[in-house]
N, C-alpha and C positions, 0 to 999 in steps of 0.2 A: 919085680921083687918077689920074694917067696912069701906067700900069704900063710900065716900060721893057722894051726888047726882050730884055735879059739874062735876064728871067724865062722867056722862051719856050724856053730851052734847059735841059738838065738838068746836074746836077753830074757825072754819069757817064753811061755808056751806058744810058739809060732813055728811056721813051716816055711822052708826055703822052696822057691819055685824056679824053674828054668824059663828063659825067655828067648825070643828069636826076632830078628828085625822084620820079618815078613808075617808076623802074627796078625790075625784079624782083630781089629780093635772096634769095640762097640762105641757108638757115638756118645759123647759126654752129655750128662743130664744138664738141664738149664739152671738148676738151683745154684744160687750164689750165697755164700756166707758173707754178710756185710758187718764189718766192725765199725761202728760209728762213734761219735763223741758222746752220744747220749746213753749208750748201753754197751755191755761187755760183748755180747754175741747175740745176733738175731739172724733169722733165715729169710732171705728174699727169694721167692720162687718165680721171679719174673723171667719169662721165656726168652731164649735167644736162639734164632734159627741157624746161625752159622758163626764161625769165628770172625768173619769180616764184618758182621753186624754188631759185634761187641763194642760198647763205648765205655771209656773210662770215666768214673765219677771221682773228681778230684777231692770232694769233701769226705769220701769214705775210702777205706782200704778194703778191697774185695778179693776173696779167694773162692775158688770153686769148692763145693761140698755136696756130697750125695745125701748126707744124713743131717737131721735136726739135732741141735745140741740140747743137752739136759739143762734145765734152768735151775735145778737144785744146786746151791752154792757148795754144799758139802761134797757133791760129786765133782764139781768143776775144780775144786782145789786139791784133788788127789789125796784123800786122807790115808790111803794105803801106803803111800811113799813117805818115809821118815824125813823130817826136816834136817838140813845140814847147818842151819843158822844157830850155832851154839857158842858163838864167840862174839865179843864186843870189842870195839876199838881199844878200850882200856885193857882188856885181857890180852890183846896182842901188843900192847904198849905202843900204839900207833897214834899219830896225830894227822889230821887231814885238813887241808885248806883248799877251798874251791873259790874261783872267781870267774864271773861271766865277763870276758874281755870285750866282746862286741857282738853285734848281730848283723848278719848279711842277708840281703834280699835279692831274688832274681830280678833280671832286667824288667820283665813284665810280671805283675803280681800273679803268682801261681803257687800251688801246693808243692812242697818239696817231697819227692817220692824216693830218692836214693842219693847217697853220698859215697864218694870214693876218693882216695888220696893217691897221688903218684908224684914222687919227688916233692917239690914245693907247690904243687898245684892241687886244689880241691875241685873235683868235678861234682856239680850239684844238678841233679835231674829234676826238672819241673815240667810236668806234662810231657810234651814231645821235644822240649828244648833242654840243652845242656849248657849251663853257665859254669865257666872256669874261673876260679879266684886264686890269686897269689896268696899263699898262707903266711908270707912274711909281712906284707903290708895290707892284706885284706882288700886289695883292689881287684876289680874285674879284669881278668886277663883275656878272655875270649868268650864267645857265645856261638853255638852252632846247632843246627837241626837239618833235617833232610830237605834238599832242594828248595831251601828258603820257604817251605810250606809247612807250617807247624801242625797241620792236620793230616798230612799225607801218610804218615807212618803210625798214627795213633800214639798213645802214651808210651814212654820208655819205662820199663819195669826194673832194669838192672844194668850195671856197667862193670866191666872188668878189663884188666890190663894183661896182655900176654904177648911175648916176643916183640916188644916195642910198639905194639899196636893197641888201639882202644876199641873194645867191642861193646855194643849197646844192644839190649834185648827189647823188642818192640811188641806192642799190642797186635800188630798186623802179621804175626807169626814169623817175622824175619829177624835176623841178627845182622847188624851193620858194622862195618869195620872202618875205623878212622885212623888217620896219621897226622901227628903234629908236624907240619912242614917247616915252621919257623918259630924258634923259641923267643925271638925278639919281637916279632910282629904279633904272634899269637894267632895262628891260622890253622884250623883243623880241616882236613880234607877227607871226604868220603872216598874210600878206595875199593870197597867191595861190599856186596850184599850176600849173605848166606841163606840157603845154599847158592853157590855160584852157577852161572849158566853152564860152565864146563861140567860141573858135578851133575847137573840135571841131564845134560846130553849123554853123559857117560852111563846113566842108569835108565833112561826112558824107554829103551827098546824092549828089554826083557820083562815079561809079565810078573816074574817073581820079585821084581824091585818095587812093586806097588803094595800098599796096605789099604784095606777097606776102612774108610773113616765115616762114611754115612751109607745109607742104603743107596745103591747105584752110584756111589761116588768113591773114587780111590785117589790116593796121593803117593808120590814117590817116598820111599823110606827115608831119604835124606831131608825131607821137609817136615817142619813142625806144622800142625794144622790148627793150632789154637795159640793164644797169647804165650810168648816166651816169658816166663816169670822170674827166672834167676839164672845167673852165670857164675862160674867159678873157674879159675885158671890154676894150673899146676903142671910143671915139667913140660912147658911149651904145648900143652893141650888145653883146649877150652871145653868146658862141660856146660851144657845148657839143659834146662828142664822147662817143662811147659804144662799148661792146663790140659794138654792133650794126653797126659800121663806118661810121656816118654822122656827118657834121658838120652841125649845125643852127645857124642864126643867128636871134636873137630881138631885137626892139625892146624896150628897157628901159622906155620910157614907157608902152606899152600892152600889153606881154607877148605881142605877135603873133609867131608864127614866120614869118619872111619867106623863108627858104631852107632846103632840105634836100638835102644832097649825099652820094651814095655815095662816100666818100673813100678807102677802102682795101679790101684783100682780106682783112684780118684785123682783129681788135679794135683800136680806137684807144685809146691810153693817155695821150696828152698833147696839149695845144693851147697855142699862144702867138700873140698878136696884136700886130703892130707898130704904132707910131704912124702910119705911112703907109698903113695899111689892109690890109697883107698878113697872111694867116693861115697858120700852120705847124701841121701835124698829124703826130704820131709814132705809129707803129703796131707791133703784134706781127709785121707782115709785113716788118719790118726797114727800112722806108722812112720817109722824111720827105717830105711833100708840101707844096707852096707854092700857096696860093690867093689870087687877086686879081681885081679888076675891070679889064677892058680899058677903054680910054678911051671914055667915052660909054655904057658898059654898066651895067646895074643889078645883074646877077647875077654871082656869083663863078664863076670857071672855074679849072681846073688849069693852073698856069703852069710848074711844074717839079717833078721828082721827084729827090730827093737820096738816093743809094744808096751807102753805104760800110759801115754797121754789119753785123755778122754775126749779130745776134740781135735780140730785141724791143727797140724803143726805148721807154724808160720815162719820160724827162724831157726838157723843152726849156726854154731860157731865152734871152732877147735882151738885148743891151747897151742902154744908155739911149736911143740913137737908132735902134735896130733895124737897124744895119748889120752886126752880127755875131750869128750864131746858135750856141748851144752845145747839143749833144745828148748824152744819156747812155743807156747800154743795158746789157744783161746781159753784153756782151763786156768789161766792166770799163774801157772807154775813154770819154773825153769827146772828142768831135770838135768842132773849131772850123771854122765855115763863114763865109766872108767874101765880100762883094760884089766881084767882079772887073770893074771898069768897062771896062778895056782889052780884055778877052776877051768882054765882053757876056754873062757868065753868073756863077753863084754856084759857088764851089769850096770844097772842104775844104782848109784850109791845114795841118792837122796834128792830132795827138792829144795829149791830156794823160793821162798814166798814173801810177798810184801806188796806186789802190784795189785791193784783192785780191779784191773781190767786186762784184756788180752795182751800177751807179749807180742810185739811186732818186729823187734830187731834185737840182735845180740852181737857183740864183738868182744874179743879178748886182746888186751893190750897190757904189756908189762906185768903179767900175772894178775891183772885186774879183769874182771868180767863186768861189762856194762850192758844194761838192758833198757830198752825203750818200750813204752807201753801206750795203749789207748787211754790210760789214765792221765796222760800228759806229762809224765815224769820220766826221769832217767835215774836208775839205781846203780850204784857202784859197789861191787862185791869183791872181797879179798879172801883168798884161801890161806888158811893156816897150815903149818907143817904137818898136822895130823889129818888133813882132809876135811876139816870143818871150815865153815865159811862165816864171814861177817859182812853185813851190809854197812859199809863205811859211811855213806851219805846218800842223800836224795837230791838230785838237781831238779828244781821246780821253777819253771819260767815260761814254758810254752802254753799257749791258749788252746791248742788242739793236740790230737794224738801224735806221739813221736814215732815217725815212720822209719828213720834211718840214723845210724851212728857210725862214726869213724874216728880213729884216734891215732896219735903218734907220740913217741917219746921225744922230749926236747933235750938233746944231749948238752946243750950249752946253757941250760937253766937249772942245774942242780938236780936233775932227775924228774922234773915235772912232766906231766902228760897233757898234751893239748887235745881236747875232745871237741868234735863238731856234732851237733844234733840237728837233724832236719825234721820239720813238722808240717802238718797240714795247715798250720796257721800262716804258712808262706815265709817263715823265717828260718835261718840257720844260725843257731847260737854257738858261739865259740867260748869254751870253758878252759881254764887252766886249773889242773888238779895236781896238788903237791901232797904226797904221803911220805911221812918220815917217822923214824923211831922217836918216841917221846923222850927217851932218856938221853940219847946222844945226838938227836937232831940230824941224822944222816938219811938221805933218800934211799928208798928201796931199790935195789938194782934191777934192771930190766934184762930179760934174756934177749938173744939176737932177734932182731925184727925183720920181717919179710915184707913190710909195707911198701918200701920204695925200691924193690928189686929191679924194676924196669927203668 
């Protein structure tokens, strides 16, 4: 696609940089940002000698960070960014009904780290195991992990669907590829591990294909060398980000790594891919970066750096057409970024506030934004026609931080939205959300959904 000139500028006073796959990378610092149930943000400086020695702590959500966070709440809530919460449900003439339908639990008691939907199946990641539930009757459809050994691959950080396959991101720096072999029996088979042996052999001879990751230690550019933290799929390409600060792009059809970009100065916690080909990465360095291909080019380059958050960026979400970006961080605010055609750049239009602790997950469903937080709640936001927002309701039922959200419109139930929320309390709560006009009692229409495209 042709990337417009507005991407060449930044949202604030920031500078674009160029990257190369064989750049020398300094080793990551051992500091960890730990978001626990008892506090919004705290710093844990416990050392870690290598990626292989990292262990997941199921009771906390951890991201890498080089900097300590300010404890002053006025700084954390971004007072310089205006609030977009200027509407009420009454002003929008809306009525909302929410119902917790049921609660699902993994086969073995564990914290729920990630949720994803594909067709009528809910994939729930708990530690190193994936439990698959049927969303029509809420029964367990399948359960799988690597080599029947739940500790061999470390915890799973993320899951994505691309080209009819299932990709899981692991603590051990690998991405694993699965195939559903039988829809009736419910059997998932491991078919590949990225990078593949062929990809390694293709690159291992030439010295230029290695990057320096530690003193006296190098890795192939096709390899992540720290935990793979997030995945996003678009246009038969898989995008992976890691605490090693790199963004990598893979072809789903043959599992080849086509690009490796040193994307940030600190660990990358989130990635989102737009339908038009742009890639957004959110990092512990407090920045969001936009990547795209210039007209006629094959490689992605840095197009813009978005800087407004005061702490590590944990979550990113795009609206259905990719024109609005939402970002959540430890500063407890959700920032809304919109394309400003007249000014030829992307700007932050305002903040959504209400959560009392760090934002851990964001999704956009049927023109609704849902946010999950370490404060144990889920908030549902609706956008008015003039760009102002309203917090329609708060879903309160989890005993620990809400780590992941996923939702889908129910076409056969009058426009209701089914929402799944996963928490460190080990439960997946299933909610039915119905929003309608108070005057005529008709549901709000949903734009075309991309949830079940595989």
